[in-house]
N, CA, C, O and the ligand as a Tripos MOL2 file, in Angstrom:
@<TRIPOS>MOLECULE
protein
  313   311    79     0     0
PROTEIN
NO_CHARGES

@<TRIPOS>ATOM
      1 N          95.2680  168.0990   30.6020 N.3       1 MET1
      2 CA         95.2990  167.8950   32.0630 C.3       1 MET1
      3 C          94.4610  169.0060   32.6830 C.2       1 MET1
      4 O          94.5680  170.1630   32.2740 O.2       1 MET1
      5 N          93.6700  168.6850   33.6150 N.am      2 GLN2
      6 CA         92.8220  169.5690   34.2390 C.3       2 GLN2
      7 C          93.5300  170.3120   35.4510 C.2       2 GLN2
      8 O          94.2080  169.6920   36.2700 O.2       2 GLN2
      9 N          93.3330  171.6300   35.5070 N.am      3 ILE3
     10 CA         93.9570  172.2920   36.5430 C.3       3 ILE3
     11 C          92.9870  172.2830   37.8990 C.2       3 ILE3
     12 O          91.8310  172.7040   37.9300 O.2       3 ILE3
     13 N          93.6420  171.7730   38.8850 N.am      4 VAL4
     14 CA         92.7570  171.7910   40.1510 C.3       4 VAL4
     15 C          92.9810  173.0480   40.9490 C.2       4 VAL4
     16 O          94.0950  173.5360   41.1340 O.2       4 VAL4
     17 N          91.8020  173.5630   41.4290 N.am      5 MET5
     18 CA         91.9640  174.7190   42.2740 C.3       5 MET5
     19 C          92.8350  174.2740   43.4470 C.2       5 MET5
     20 O          92.6310  173.2600   44.1140 O.2       5 MET5
     21 N          93.8340  175.1510   43.6250 N.am      6 SER6
     22 CA         94.9220  174.9360   44.6250 C.3       6 SER6
     23 C          94.3720  174.8730   46.0660 C.2       6 SER6
     24 O          94.7830  174.0160   46.8470 O.2       6 SER6
     25 N          93.4640  175.7640   46.4050 N.am      7 LYS7
     26 CA         93.0180  175.8110   47.7260 C.3       7 LYS7
     27 C          91.5000  175.9400   47.7940 C.2       7 LYS7
     28 O          90.8710  176.8640   47.2800 O.2       7 LYS7
     29 N          90.9700  174.9230   48.4800 N.am      8 HIS8
     30 CA         89.4520  174.9200   48.6950 C.3       8 HIS8
     31 C          89.2440  175.4580   50.1150 C.2       8 HIS8
     32 O          89.6890  174.8710   51.1010 O.2       8 HIS8
     33 N          88.5520  176.5950   50.1760 N.am      9 VAL9
     34 CA         88.3360  177.1530   51.4530 C.3       9 VAL9
     35 C          86.9450  176.6380   51.9620 C.2       9 VAL9
     36 O          85.9400  176.8060   51.2720 O.2       9 VAL9
     37 N          86.9020  176.0330   53.1300 N.am     10 PRO10
     38 CA         85.6360  175.6250   53.5690 C.3      10 PRO10
     39 C          84.7560  176.7600   53.9840 C.2      10 PRO10
     40 O          85.2450  177.7700   54.4910 O.2      10 PRO10
     41 N          83.4970  176.6280   53.7870 N.am     11 MET11
     42 CA         82.4900  177.7180   54.1500 C.3      11 MET11
     43 C          81.7920  177.3360   55.4000 C.2      11 MET11
     44 O          81.4280  176.1850   55.6380 O.2      11 MET11
     45 N          81.6290  178.2990   56.1490 N.am     12 ARG12
     46 CA         80.7830  178.0170   57.4040 C.3      12 ARG12
     47 C          79.8000  179.0280   57.4980 C.2      12 ARG12
     48 O          79.9950  180.1000   56.9250 O.2      12 ARG12
     49 N          78.6710  178.8070   58.2090 N.am     13 THR13
     50 CA         77.5820  179.7090   58.3200 C.3      13 THR13
     51 C          77.6220  180.3980   59.7800 C.2      13 THR13
     52 O          77.7530  179.7100   60.7930 O.2      13 THR13
     53 N          77.5000  181.7910   59.8200 N.am     14 CYS14
     54 CA         77.3830  182.4660   61.1050 C.3      14 CYS14
     55 C          76.1050  182.1060   61.7260 C.2      14 CYS14
     56 O          75.0760  182.2440   61.0650 O.2      14 CYS14
     57 N          76.0560  181.6210   63.0230 N.am     15 ILE15
     58 CA         74.8980  181.2540   63.5520 C.3      15 ILE15
     59 C          73.8950  182.5100   63.9530 C.2      15 ILE15
     60 O          72.7000  182.3700   64.2120 O.2      15 ILE15
     61 N          74.5480  183.6450   63.9540 N.am     16 ILE16
     62 CA         73.7190  184.7050   64.2210 C.3      16 ILE16
     63 C          73.0290  185.4160   63.0320 C.2      16 ILE16
     64 O          71.8220  185.6570   63.0310 O.2      16 ILE16
     65 N          73.8490  185.7290   62.0420 N.am     17 CYS17
     66 CA         73.2010  186.3800   60.8380 C.3      17 CYS17
     67 C          73.0410  185.4530   59.6880 C.2      17 CYS17
     68 O          72.4950  185.8370   58.6530 O.2      17 CYS17
     69 N          73.5170  184.1950   59.8390 N.am     18 ARG18
     70 CA         73.2940  183.1170   58.7320 C.3      18 ARG18
     71 C          74.1020  183.4790   57.5040 C.2      18 ARG18
     72 O          73.8070  182.9590   56.4280 O.2      18 ARG18
     73 N          75.0880  184.3280   57.5960 N.am     19 ALA19
     74 CA         75.8890  184.6330   56.4000 C.3      19 ALA19
     75 C          76.8950  183.4470   56.2750 C.2      19 ALA19
     76 O          77.4060  182.8900   57.2460 O.2      19 ALA19
     77 N          77.1350  183.1050   54.8840 N.am     20 LYS20
     78 CA         78.0880  182.0920   54.6670 C.3      20 LYS20
     79 C          79.4610  182.7390   54.4070 C.2      20 LYS20
     80 O          79.5230  183.6270   53.5570 O.2      20 LYS20
     81 N          80.4690  182.3930   55.0190 N.am     21 LYS21
     82 CA         81.8390  183.0160   54.8510 C.3      21 LYS21
     83 C          82.8330  181.9430   54.8780 C.2      21 LYS21
     84 O          82.5800  180.8290   55.3390 O.2      21 LYS21
     85 N          84.0320  182.2990   54.3530 N.am     22 PRO22
     86 CA         85.0990  181.3400   54.5160 C.3      22 PRO22
     87 C          85.4220  181.1840   55.8710 C.2      22 PRO22
     88 O          85.3970  182.1490   56.6350 O.2      22 PRO22
     89 N          85.7780  179.8500   56.3040 N.am     23 LYS23
     90 CA         85.9140  179.5660   57.7130 C.3      23 LYS23
     91 C          87.0080  180.4220   58.4130 C.2      23 LYS23
     92 O          86.8390  180.7550   59.5860 O.2      23 LYS23
     93 N          88.1410  180.7930   57.7190 N.am     24 PRO24
     94 CA         89.0800  181.6100   58.4800 C.3      24 PRO24
     95 C          88.5620  182.9530   58.9170 C.2      24 PRO24
     96 O          89.1350  183.5970   59.7950 O.2      24 PRO24
     97 N          87.4030  183.4030   58.2630 N.am     25 LEU25
     98 CA         86.9360  184.8230   58.5970 C.3      25 LEU25
     99 C          85.9840  184.7430   59.7970 C.2      25 LEU25
    100 O          85.5270  185.7540   60.3300 O.2      25 LEU25
    101 N          85.6940  183.4320   60.2170 N.am     26 LEU26
    102 CA         84.6920  183.3620   61.3050 C.3      26 LEU26
    103 C          85.3570  182.8960   62.6330 C.2      26 LEU26
    104 O          86.4100  182.2580   62.6350 O.2      26 LEU26
    105 N          84.6980  183.2430   63.7400 N.am     27 LEU27
    106 CA         85.2160  182.7690   65.0880 C.3      27 LEU27
    107 C          84.6780  181.4900   65.4230 C.2      27 LEU27
    108 O          83.4900  181.2960   65.1670 O.2      27 LEU27
    109 N          85.3060  180.6490   65.9150 N.am     28 ARG28
    110 CA         84.7700  179.2750   66.3890 C.3      28 ARG28
    111 C          84.5260  179.3450   67.8160 C.2      28 ARG28
    112 O          85.2590  179.9330   68.6130 O.2      28 ARG28
    113 N          83.3860  178.6740   68.1230 N.am     29 HIS29
    114 CA         83.0920  178.4910   69.6520 C.3      29 HIS29
    115 C          82.6900  177.0420   69.8360 C.2      29 HIS29
    116 O          82.0040  176.4200   69.0250 O.2      29 HIS29
    117 N          83.1710  176.5590   70.9600 N.am     30 THR30
    118 CA         82.8490  175.1010   71.1920 C.3      30 THR30
    119 C          82.0240  175.0340   72.4450 C.2      30 THR30
    120 O          82.0160  175.9630   73.2520 O.2      30 THR30
    121 N          81.3030  173.8860   72.6100 N.am     31 CYS31
    122 CA         80.4470  173.4840   73.6980 C.3      31 CYS31
    123 C          81.3360  173.6760   75.0720 C.2      31 CYS31
    124 O          82.4980  173.2770   75.1460 O.2      31 CYS31
    125 N          80.6900  174.2930   76.0790 N.am     32 PRO32
    126 CA         81.3810  174.4950   77.3650 C.3      32 PRO32
    127 C          81.6420  173.1500   78.0600 C.2      32 PRO32
    128 O          80.7050  172.3520   78.0810 O.2      32 PRO32
    129 N          82.6910  172.8420   78.5740 N.am     33 HIS33
    130 CA         82.9420  171.5960   79.2480 C.3      33 HIS33
    131 C          82.5110  171.5160   80.6790 C.2      33 HIS33
    132 O          82.3440  170.4440   81.2600 O.2      33 HIS33
    133 N          82.3250  172.7730   81.2600 N.am     34 ASP34
    134 CA         81.9680  172.8200   82.7180 C.3      34 ASP34
    135 C          80.4750  173.1670   82.8700 C.2      34 ASP34
    136 O          80.0870  173.6060   83.9520 O.2      34 ASP34
    137 N          79.6970  173.0110   81.9430 N.am     35 HIS35
    138 CA         78.2690  173.2120   81.9440 C.3      35 HIS35
    139 C          78.0720  174.5940   82.3100 C.2      35 HIS35
    140 O          77.0490  174.8550   82.9430 O.2      35 HIS35
    141 N          78.8640  175.5130   82.0250 N.am     36 SER36
    142 CA         78.6400  176.9890   82.1170 C.3      36 SER36
    143 C          77.6020  177.3830   81.0580 C.2      36 SER36
    144 O          77.2540  176.5930   80.1810 O.2      36 SER36
    145 N          77.1440  178.5670   81.1600 N.am     37 ARG37
    146 CA         76.0940  179.0410   80.2730 C.3      37 ARG37
    147 C          76.6750  179.7080   78.9590 C.2      37 ARG37
    148 O          75.9140  180.2720   78.1730 O.2      37 ARG37
    149 N          77.9750  179.6330   78.7490 N.am     38 HIS38
    150 CA         78.4690  180.2510   77.6050 C.3      38 HIS38
    151 C          79.3770  179.3730   76.8240 C.2      38 HIS38
    152 O          80.1450  178.5570   77.3340 O.2      38 HIS38
    153 N          79.2420  179.5900   75.5730 N.am     39 LEU39
    154 CA         80.1190  178.8810   74.7060 C.3      39 LEU39
    155 C          81.5620  179.2950   74.9070 C.2      39 LEU39
    156 O          81.8130  180.4280   75.3180 O.2      39 LEU39
    157 N          82.4960  178.4490   74.6410 N.am     40 GLU40
    158 CA         83.9310  178.7980   74.7870 C.3      40 GLU40
    159 C          84.4030  179.2380   73.4810 C.2      40 GLU40
    160 O          84.1530  178.5680   72.4790 O.2      40 GLU40
    161 N          85.1500  180.4540   73.4190 N.am     41 PRO41
    162 CA         85.8540  180.6880   72.0890 C.3      41 PRO41
    163 C          86.9430  179.8360   71.9030 C.2      41 PRO41
    164 O          87.7160  179.5330   72.8120 O.2      41 PRO41
    165 N          87.0320  179.4190   70.6920 N.am     42 ASP42
    166 CA         88.0510  178.5170   70.2720 C.3      42 ASP42
    167 C          89.0230  179.2590   69.2420 C.2      42 ASP42
    168 O          88.9480  179.1600   68.0170 O.2      42 ASP42
    169 N          89.9120  179.9890   69.9290 N.am     43 LEU43
    170 CA         90.7140  180.9410   69.1560 C.3      43 LEU43
    171 C          91.5180  180.2160   67.9590 C.2      43 LEU43
    172 O          91.6080  180.7350   66.8470 O.2      43 LEU43
    173 N          92.0470  179.0750   68.2570 N.am     44 GLN44
    174 CA         92.8860  178.4040   67.3070 C.3      44 GLN44
    175 C          92.0550  177.5340   66.4140 C.2      44 GLN44
    176 O          92.6120  177.0000   65.4560 O.2      44 GLN44
    177 N          90.7950  177.3390   66.6290 N.am     45 GLY45
    178 CA         90.0550  176.5050   65.7510 C.3      45 GLY45
    179 C          90.3250  175.0810   65.8800 C.2      45 GLY45
    180 O          89.8960  174.3590   64.9790 O.2      45 GLY45
    181 N          90.9890  174.5310   66.8820 N.am     46 ILE46
    182 CA         91.3140  173.1990   66.9260 C.3      46 ILE46
    183 C          90.6160  172.4580   68.0790 C.2      46 ILE46
    184 O          90.9820  171.3210   68.3770 O.2      46 ILE46
    185 N          89.6190  173.0780   68.7340 N.am     47 GLY47
    186 CA         88.9530  172.4540   69.8870 C.3      47 GLY47
    187 C          88.0850  171.2970   69.3870 C.2      47 GLY47
    188 O          87.5660  171.3230   68.2710 O.2      47 GLY47
    189 N          87.9540  170.3570   70.1830 N.am     48 LEU48
    190 CA         87.2210  169.1210   69.8320 C.3      48 LEU48
    191 C          85.6840  169.3630   69.9170 C.2      48 LEU48
    192 O          85.2770  170.3780   70.4830 O.2      48 LEU48
    193 N          84.9090  168.5620   69.4310 N.am     49 GLY49
    194 CA         83.5010  168.5490   69.5820 C.3      49 GLY49
    195 C          82.8880  169.5190   68.6080 C.2      49 GLY49
    196 O          83.5410  169.9370   67.6510 O.2      49 GLY49
    197 N          81.6400  169.8850   68.8350 N.am     50 ARG50
    198 CA         80.8380  170.6440   67.9100 C.3      50 ARG50
    199 C          81.3160  172.0470   67.9880 C.2      50 ARG50
    200 O          81.5850  172.5990   69.0550 O.2      50 ARG50
    201 N          81.4150  172.6280   66.7690 N.am     51 GLY51
    202 CA         81.8160  173.9910   66.7060 C.3      51 GLY51
    203 C          80.6080  174.8760   66.1600 C.2      51 GLY51
    204 O          79.7940  174.4650   65.3330 O.2      51 GLY51
    205 N          80.6000  176.0720   66.6990 N.am     52 PHE52
    206 CA         79.6470  177.0930   66.2140 C.3      52 PHE52
    207 C          80.4330  178.3110   65.7310 C.2      52 PHE52
    208 O          81.4420  178.7000   66.3200 O.2      52 PHE52
    209 N          79.9530  178.8830   64.6730 N.am     53 TYR53
    210 CA         80.6710  179.9140   64.0730 C.3      53 TYR53
    211 C          79.9580  181.1850   64.0820 C.2      53 TYR53
    212 O          78.7630  181.2340   63.7890 O.2      53 TYR53
    213 N          80.6720  182.2730   64.4220 N.am     54 THR54
    214 CA         80.0900  183.6870   64.2420 C.3      54 THR54
    215 C          81.0410  184.5180   63.3600 C.2      54 THR54
    216 O          82.2190  184.1970   63.1980 O.2      54 THR54
    217 N          80.4720  185.6060   62.7950 N.am     55 CYS55
    218 CA         81.4270  186.5470   62.2780 C.3      55 CYS55
    219 C          82.3090  187.1850   63.2930 C.2      55 CYS55
    220 O          81.9520  187.1750   64.4710 O.2      55 CYS55
    221 N          83.4270  187.7380   62.9380 N.am     56 ARG56
    222 CA         84.3620  188.4030   63.8410 C.3      56 ARG56
    223 C          83.9200  189.7050   64.1950 C.2      56 ARG56
    224 O          84.4750  190.2960   65.1220 O.2      56 ARG56
    225 N          82.8690  190.2820   63.4840 N.am     57 ASP57
    226 CA         82.2490  191.5190   63.8360 C.3      57 ASP57
    227 C          81.7150  191.4980   65.2330 C.2      57 ASP57
    228 O          81.2030  190.4850   65.7090 O.2      57 ASP57
    229 N          81.8440  192.6750   65.9140 N.am     58 LYS58
    230 CA         81.2410  192.7520   67.2340 C.3      58 LYS58
    231 C          79.7210  192.4440   67.1840 C.2      58 LYS58
    232 O          79.1580  191.7350   68.0190 O.2      58 LYS58
    233 N          79.1320  193.0140   66.1750 N.am     59 ALA59
    234 CA         77.6350  192.7480   66.0060 C.3      59 ALA59
    235 C          77.2130  191.3390   66.1960 C.2      59 ALA59
    236 O          76.2120  191.0900   66.8670 O.2      59 ALA59
    237 N          77.9320  190.3850   65.6320 N.am     60 CYS60
    238 CA         77.6100  189.0300   65.6960 C.3      60 CYS60
    239 C          78.2600  188.3890   66.8900 C.2      60 CYS60
    240 O          77.5950  187.5980   67.5590 O.2      60 CYS60
    241 N          79.4750  188.6570   67.2040 N.am     61 ALA61
    242 CA         80.2150  187.9990   68.2830 C.3      61 ALA61
    243 C          79.6520  188.2640   69.6230 C.2      61 ALA61
    244 O          79.6780  187.4290   70.5260 O.2      61 ALA61
    245 N          79.1620  189.4000   69.7270 N.am     62 GLU62
    246 CA         78.5080  189.7750   71.1110 C.3      62 GLU62
    247 C          77.2350  189.0880   71.3220 C.2      62 GLU62
    248 O          76.8400  188.8220   72.4570 O.2      62 GLU62
    249 N          76.5580  188.7800   70.2290 N.am     63 LYS63
    250 CA         75.1680  188.2620   70.2870 C.3      63 LYS63
    251 C          75.2250  186.8470   70.6230 C.2      63 LYS63
    252 O          74.1670  186.3090   70.9510 O.2      63 LYS63
    253 N          76.3150  186.1460   70.5910 N.am     64 ILE64
    254 CA         76.4490  184.6950   70.8820 C.3      64 ILE64
    255 C          75.9320  184.4530   72.2860 C.2      64 ILE64
    256 O          75.2890  183.4380   72.5540 O.2      64 ILE64
    257 N          76.2260  185.4330   73.2240 N.am     65 ASP65
    258 CA         75.7600  185.1780   74.5390 C.3      65 ASP65
    259 C          74.2380  185.0900   74.7910 C.2      65 ASP65
    260 O          73.7340  184.6080   75.8050 O.2      65 ASP65
    261 N          73.5900  185.5970   73.7760 N.am     66 ARG66
    262 CA         72.2010  185.6480   73.7680 C.3      66 ARG66
    263 C          71.5780  184.5080   72.9600 C.2      66 ARG66
    264 O          70.3910  184.2020   73.0640 O.2      66 ARG66
    265 N          72.4200  183.9180   72.1740 N.am     67 PHE67
    266 CA         72.0170  182.8100   71.3150 C.3      67 PHE67
    267 C          71.9290  181.5240   72.2050 C.2      67 PHE67
    268 O          72.8830  181.1010   72.8570 O.2      67 PHE67
    269 N          70.7980  180.9940   72.1690 N.am     68 ARG68
    270 CA         70.6380  179.7900   73.0650 C.3      68 ARG68
    271 C          70.5090  178.4480   72.2470 C.2      68 ARG68
    272 O          70.4810  177.3640   72.8290 O.2      68 ARG68
    273 N          70.4340  178.5600   70.8930 N.am     69 GLY69
    274 CA         70.2650  177.4200   70.1200 C.3      69 GLY69
    275 C          71.1840  176.3100   70.3210 C.2      69 GLY69
    276 O          70.8370  175.1600   70.0520 O.2      69 GLY69
    277 N          72.3920  176.6020   70.8010 N.am     70 TRP70
    278 CA         73.4440  175.7000   70.9600 C.3      70 TRP70
    279 C          73.2260  174.7850   72.1260 C.2      70 TRP70
    280 O          73.8650  173.7350   72.2050 O.2      70 TRP70
    281 N          72.2850  175.1650   73.1060 N.am     71 ILE71
    282 CA         72.2290  174.3850   74.3110 C.3      71 ILE71
    283 C          71.8430  172.9960   74.1670 C.2      71 ILE71
    284 O          72.4720  172.1360   74.7840 O.2      71 ILE71
    285 N          70.8270  172.6780   73.3790 N.am     72 HIS72
    286 CA         70.3980  171.4260   73.1930 C.3      72 HIS72
    287 C          71.3310  170.6770   72.2230 C.2      72 HIS72
    288 O          71.3900  169.4480   72.2360 O.2      72 HIS72
    289 N          72.0040  171.3750   71.4480 N.am     73 LYS73
    290 CA         72.9340  170.7540   70.5290 C.3      73 LYS73
    291 C          74.1930  170.2820   71.2980 C.2      73 LYS73
    292 O          74.9030  169.3770   70.8590 O.2      73 LYS73
    293 N          74.4200  170.8640   72.3480 N.am     74 CYS74
    294 CA         75.6370  170.4490   73.0940 C.3      74 CYS74
    295 C          75.2940  169.3650   74.1270 C.2      74 CYS74
    296 O          76.1940  168.7550   74.7030 O.2      74 CYS74
    297 N          74.0420  169.1320   74.3530 N.am     75 LYS75
    298 CA         73.6740  168.1330   75.3350 C.3      75 LYS75
    299 C          74.1770  166.7400   74.9660 C.2      75 LYS75
    300 O          73.9870  166.2510   73.8520 O.2      75 LYS75
    301 N          74.7860  166.1630   75.8920 N.am     76 GLY76
    302 CA         75.3590  164.7980   75.7020 C.3      76 GLY76
    303 C          76.7090  164.8830   75.2120 C.2      76 GLY76
    304 O          77.3610  163.8470   75.0770 O.2      76 GLY76
    305 N          77.2330  166.0880   74.9130 N.am     77 VAL77
    306 CA         78.6260  166.2350   74.5360 C.3      77 VAL77
    307 C          79.4840  166.7240   75.6620 C.2      77 VAL77
    308 O          79.1530  167.7530   76.2500 O.2      77 VAL77
    309 N          80.4670  166.1240   75.9770 N.am     78 SER78
    310 CA         81.2560  166.6280   77.1160 C.3      78 SER78
    311 C          82.7590  166.5970   76.7970 C.2      78 SER78
    312 O          83.5760  166.9830   77.6330 O.2      78 SER78
    313 ZN         77.2400  187.1020   61.3820 Zn       79 ZN79
@<TRIPOS>BOND
     1     1     2 1
     2     2     3 1
     3     3     4 2
     4     3     5 am
     5     5     6 1
     6     6     7 1
     7     7     8 2
     8     7     9 am
     9     9    10 1
    10    10    11 1
    11    11    12 2
    12    11    13 am
    13    13    14 1
    14    14    15 1
    15    15    16 2
    16    15    17 am
    17    17    18 1
    18    18    19 1
    19    19    20 2
    20    19    21 am
    21    21    22 1
    22    22    23 1
    23    23    24 2
    24    23    25 am
    25    25    26 1
    26    26    27 1
    27    27    28 2
    28    27    29 am
    29    29    30 1
    30    30    31 1
    31    31    32 2
    32    31    33 am
    33    33    34 1
    34    34    35 1
    35    35    36 2
    36    35    37 am
    37    37    38 1
    38    38    39 1
    39    39    40 2
    40    39    41 am
    41    41    42 1
    42    42    43 1
    43    43    44 2
    44    43    45 am
    45    45    46 1
    46    46    47 1
    47    47    48 2
    48    47    49 am
    49    49    50 1
    50    50    51 1
    51    51    52 2
    52    51    53 am
    53    53    54 1
    54    54    55 1
    55    55    56 2
    56    55    57 am
    57    57    58 1
    58    58    59 1
    59    59    60 2
    60    59    61 am
    61    61    62 1
    62    62    63 1
    63    63    64 2
    64    63    65 am
    65    65    66 1
    66    66    67 1
    67    67    68 2
    68    67    69 am
    69    69    70 1
    70    70    71 1
    71    71    72 2
    72    71    73 am
    73    73    74 1
    74    74    75 1
    75    75    76 2
    76    75    77 am
    77    77    78 1
    78    78    79 1
    79    79    80 2
    80    79    81 am
    81    81    82 1
    82    82    83 1
    83    83    84 2
    84    83    85 am
    85    85    86 1
    86    86    87 1
    87    87    88 2
    88    87    89 am
    89    89    90 1
    90    90    91 1
    91    91    92 2
    92    91    93 am
    93    93    94 1
    94    94    95 1
    95    95    96 2
    96    95    97 am
    97    97    98 1
    98    98    99 1
    99    99   100 2
   100    99   101 am
   101   101   102 1
   102   102   103 1
   103   103   104 2
   104   103   105 am
   105   105   106 1
   106   106   107 1
   107   107   108 2
   108   107   109 am
   109   109   110 1
   110   110   111 1
   111   111   112 2
   112   111   113 am
   113   113   114 1
   114   114   115 1
   115   115   116 2
   116   115   117 am
   117   117   118 1
   118   118   119 1
   119   119   120 2
   120   119   121 am
   121   121   122 1
   122   122   123 1
   123   123   124 2
   124   123   125 am
   125   125   126 1
   126   126   127 1
   127   127   128 2
   128   127   129 am
   129   129   130 1
   130   130   131 1
   131   131   132 2
   132   131   133 am
   133   133   134 1
   134   134   135 1
   135   135   136 2
   136   135   137 am
   137   137   138 1
   138   138   139 1
   139   139   140 2
   140   139   141 am
   141   141   142 1
   142   142   143 1
   143   143   144 2
   144   143   145 am
   145   145   146 1
   146   146   147 1
   147   147   148 2
   148   147   149 am
   149   149   150 1
   150   150   151 1
   151   151   152 2
   152   151   153 am
   153   153   154 1
   154   154   155 1
   155   155   156 2
   156   155   157 am
   157   157   158 1
   158   158   159 1
   159   159   160 2
   160   159   161 am
   161   161   162 1
   162   162   163 1
   163   163   164 2
   164   163   165 am
   165   165   166 1
   166   166   167 1
   167   167   168 2
   168   167   169 am
   169   169   170 1
   170   170   171 1
   171   171   172 2
   172   171   173 am
   173   173   174 1
   174   174   175 1
   175   175   176 2
   176   175   177 am
   177   177   178 1
   178   178   179 1
   179   179   180 2
   180   179   181 am
   181   181   182 1
   182   182   183 1
   183   183   184 2
   184   183   185 am
   185   185   186 1
   186   186   187 1
   187   187   188 2
   188   187   189 am
   189   189   190 1
   190   190   191 1
   191   191   192 2
   192   191   193 am
   193   193   194 1
   194   194   195 1
   195   195   196 2
   196   195   197 am
   197   197   198 1
   198   198   199 1
   199   199   200 2
   200   199   201 am
   201   201   202 1
   202   202   203 1
   203   203   204 2
   204   203   205 am
   205   205   206 1
   206   206   207 1
   207   207   208 2
   208   207   209 am
   209   209   210 1
   210   210   211 1
   211   211   212 2
   212   211   213 am
   213   213   214 1
   214   214   215 1
   215   215   216 2
   216   215   217 am
   217   217   218 1
   218   218   219 1
   219   219   220 2
   220   219   221 am
   221   221   222 1
   222   222   223 1
   223   223   224 2
   224   223   225 am
   225   225   226 1
   226   226   227 1
   227   227   228 2
   228   227   229 am
   229   229   230 1
   230   230   231 1
   231   231   232 2
   232   231   233 am
   233   233   234 1
   234   234   235 1
   235   235   236 2
   236   235   237 am
   237   237   238 1
   238   238   239 1
   239   239   240 2
   240   239   241 am
   241   241   242 1
   242   242   243 1
   243   243   244 2
   244   243   245 am
   245   245   246 1
   246   246   247 1
   247   247   248 2
   248   247   249 am
   249   249   250 1
   250   250   251 1
   251   251   252 2
   252   251   253 am
   253   253   254 1
   254   254   255 1
   255   255   256 2
   256   255   257 am
   257   257   258 1
   258   258   259 1
   259   259   260 2
   260   259   261 am
   261   261   262 1
   262   262   263 1
   263   263   264 2
   264   263   265 am
   265   265   266 1
   266   266   267 1
   267   267   268 2
   268   267   269 am
   269   269   270 1
   270   270   271 1
   271   271   272 2
   272   271   273 am
   273   273   274 1
   274   274   275 1
   275   275   276 2
   276   275   277 am
   277   277   278 1
   278   278   279 1
   279   279   280 2
   280   279   281 am
   281   281   282 1
   282   282   283 1
   283   283   284 2
   284   283   285 am
   285   285   286 1
   286   286   287 1
   287   287   288 2
   288   287   289 am
   289   289   290 1
   290   290   291 1
   291   291   292 2
   292   291   293 am
   293   293   294 1
   294   294   295 1
   295   295   296 2
   296   295   297 am
   297   297   298 1
   298   298   299 1
   299   299   300 2
   300   299   301 am
   301   301   302 1
   302   302   303 1
   303   303   304 2
   304   303   305 am
   305   305   306 1
   306   306   307 1
   307   307   308 2
   308   307   309 am
   309   309   310 1
   310   310   311 1
   311   311   312 2
@<TRIPOS>SUBSTRUCTURE
     1 MET1         2 RESIDUE 1 A MET
     2 GLN2         6 RESIDUE 1 A GLN
     3 ILE3        10 RESIDUE 1 A ILE
     4 VAL4        14 RESIDUE 1 A VAL
     5 MET5        18 RESIDUE 1 A MET
     6 SER6        22 RESIDUE 1 A SER
     7 LYS7        26 RESIDUE 1 A LYS
     8 HIS8        30 RESIDUE 1 A HIS
     9 VAL9        34 RESIDUE 1 A VAL
    10 PRO10       38 RESIDUE 1 A PRO
    11 MET11       42 RESIDUE 1 A MET
    12 ARG12       46 RESIDUE 1 A ARG
    13 THR13       50 RESIDUE 1 A THR
    14 CYS14       54 RESIDUE 1 A CYS
    15 ILE15       58 RESIDUE 1 A ILE
    16 ILE16       62 RESIDUE 1 A ILE
    17 CYS17       66 RESIDUE 1 A CYS
    18 ARG18       70 RESIDUE 1 A ARG
    19 ALA19       74 RESIDUE 1 A ALA
    20 LYS20       78 RESIDUE 1 A LYS
    21 LYS21       82 RESIDUE 1 A LYS
    22 PRO22       86 RESIDUE 1 A PRO
    23 LYS23       90 RESIDUE 1 A LYS
    24 PRO24       94 RESIDUE 1 A PRO
    25 LEU25       98 RESIDUE 1 A LEU
    26 LEU26      102 RESIDUE 1 A LEU
    27 LEU27      106 RESIDUE 1 A LEU
    28 ARG28      110 RESIDUE 1 A ARG
    29 HIS29      114 RESIDUE 1 A HIS
    30 THR30      118 RESIDUE 1 A THR
    31 CYS31      122 RESIDUE 1 A CYS
    32 PRO32      126 RESIDUE 1 A PRO
    33 HIS33      130 RESIDUE 1 A HIS
    34 ASP34      134 RESIDUE 1 A ASP
    35 HIS35      138 RESIDUE 1 A HIS
    36 SER36      142 RESIDUE 1 A SER
    37 ARG37      146 RESIDUE 1 A ARG
    38 HIS38      150 RESIDUE 1 A HIS
    39 LEU39      154 RESIDUE 1 A LEU
    40 GLU40      158 RESIDUE 1 A GLU
    41 PRO41      162 RESIDUE 1 A PRO
    42 ASP42      166 RESIDUE 1 A ASP
    43 LEU43      170 RESIDUE 1 A LEU
    44 GLN44      174 RESIDUE 1 A GLN
    45 GLY45      178 RESIDUE 1 A GLY
    46 ILE46      182 RESIDUE 1 A ILE
    47 GLY47      186 RESIDUE 1 A GLY
    48 LEU48      190 RESIDUE 1 A LEU
    49 GLY49      194 RESIDUE 1 A GLY
    50 ARG50      198 RESIDUE 1 A ARG
    51 GLY51      202 RESIDUE 1 A GLY
    52 PHE52      206 RESIDUE 1 A PHE
    53 TYR53      210 RESIDUE 1 A TYR
    54 THR54      214 RESIDUE 1 A THR
    55 CYS55      218 RESIDUE 1 A CYS
    56 ARG56      222 RESIDUE 1 A ARG
    57 ASP57      226 RESIDUE 1 A ASP
    58 LYS58      230 RESIDUE 1 A LYS
    59 ALA59      234 RESIDUE 1 A ALA
    60 CYS60      238 RESIDUE 1 A CYS
    61 ALA61      242 RESIDUE 1 A ALA
    62 GLU62      246 RESIDUE 1 A GLU
    63 LYS63      250 RESIDUE 1 A LYS
    64 ILE64      254 RESIDUE 1 A ILE
    65 ASP65      258 RESIDUE 1 A ASP
    66 ARG66      262 RESIDUE 1 A ARG
    67 PHE67      266 RESIDUE 1 A PHE
    68 ARG68      270 RESIDUE 1 A ARG
    69 GLY69      274 RESIDUE 1 A GLY
    70 TRP70      278 RESIDUE 1 A TRP
    71 ILE71      282 RESIDUE 1 A ILE
    72 HIS72      286 RESIDUE 1 A HIS
    73 LYS73      290 RESIDUE 1 A LYS
    74 CYS74      294 RESIDUE 1 A CYS
    75 LYS75      298 RESIDUE 1 A LYS
    76 GLY76      302 RESIDUE 1 A GLY
    77 VAL77      306 RESIDUE 1 A VAL
    78 SER78      310 RESIDUE 1 A SER
    79 ZN79       313 GROUP 0 **** ****
């Protein structure tokens, strides 16, 4: 009988530094609902819609304000 790995941790890519990390180590952000210019942090990781992930390090988390790649990806999502 084959032993199955008990926990599969999903990997996500930080949109700032492109590092692949286990999802729990990343911060999730979702598209803003009010057409504001900033992604909304999704602290519980349960927000609906498209998610963007960054490292929890300040270096990456702070740069998300300058990251604009999400704008067209969020279009049409409300
Ligand atoms: Zn990063």
